[in-house]
C-alpha positions, -999 to +999 in steps of 0.1 A: +000+000+000+028+024+008+040+021-029+006+030-043+006+066-030+039+076-045+029+057-077-004+076-079+013+109-071+039+102-099+011+094-122-007+126-115+025+146-118+031+129-151-003+138-164+002+174-153+035+176-170+020+161-202-008+187-201+017+215-196+038+201-225+007+197-247-008+231-238+018+258-236+016+285-209+038+310-228+044+318-265+023+318-296+002+288-286-006+299-251-041+312-243-033+349-240-015+350-274-042+328-290-070+351-277-052+381-294-049+360-326-085+349-323-097+385-327-070+399-349-067+370-373-097+347-368-125+373-369-106+396-392-118+400-428-101+420-455-113+430-490-108+401-514-106+374-487-124+341-495-158+335-480-157+331-442-164+295-432-162+292-394-152+256-394-123+263-417-110+296-403-116+291-366-106+254-360-074+265-342-095+280-314-126+258-311-129+221-306-151+213-335-152+175-326-164+182-291-181+216-296-202+217-263-197+248-242-212+282-234-208+309-260-224+343-253-221+375-273-245+404-270-235+415-305-243+381-322-265+384-352-299+367-352-324+359-326-302+346-299-269+356-283-264+324-262-252+291-277-241+258-263-224+245-294-194+262-309-203+250-345-238+266-343-224+297-327-197+301-353-220+294-383-243+321-369-215+347-378-210+336-414-237+358-430-224+389-411-188+382-421-196+374-457-219+405-459-189+427-452-161+439-474-140+441-443-141+435-406-111+451-389-101+450-352-076+465-328-068+455-292-070+479-263-058+475-228-075+453-201-058+422-213-052+396-186-047+358-183-050+332-156-034+299-167-033+265-150-023+231-164-058+221-176-078+254-178-072+290-185-091+323-186-081+352-207-096+387-211-090+414-236-104+447-248-109+454-285-125+476-311-139+467-345-151+483-377-174+464-401-176+478-436-207+462-450-212+455-487-241+479-487-218+508-477-229+510-440-202+510-413-206+496-378-180+506-353-179+490-319-158+486-287-159+454-267-146+431-240-140+394-243-134+367-218-126+332-229-123+300-209-098+275-224-095+238-218-063+219-224-072+191-250-051+166-269-052+192-298-040+220-275-059+249-260-096+252-271-123+276-262-150+261-240-167+292-227-170+327-242-184+359-229-183+389-253-199+422-248-197+451-274-213+485-278-216+509-307-192+538-310-184+564-337-159+552-363-136+581-358-133+572-321-115+539-329-097+545-362-063+550-345-067+517-326-076+495-356-047+472-364-031+477-330-022+447-309-027+466-276+003+452-258-008+466-225-017+437-203 
């Protein structure tokens, strides 16, 4: 019996070390950096980009094989802002993205992260400008909090809370394209 406790402890430590190795806590594949890329690359659209297909463009961030979670965005198009399936949540954004000639973002301050071996929480502030194909512009500022789970495929978003509000385009123009390094 006295050998089982150290064996179990070693087994747990090994699993923790594997999770840490499989899910980086620093660098480009860590949750904080991925959250910035999620908004600045994932949700970005530039004139001439191919059609936005959520499952193709956002697979780095969401577990599309196990898409269950909680995804809330007060700015979500359509009749609901709360989703429990990442694939349904993401597909909901395709018409808005494809109805725009561009969707540009910039990061503001208020960026923080809490990271453990198996879970992480990240927050960031951002702005965005949607240039619709009909010529209308929608400028907004927002805050995002993502909860990440360490999976066999790396960090994946399991919970999402986004809140945005309309602003004047001139109020955010200088922030568009900025990575807002202030954490």
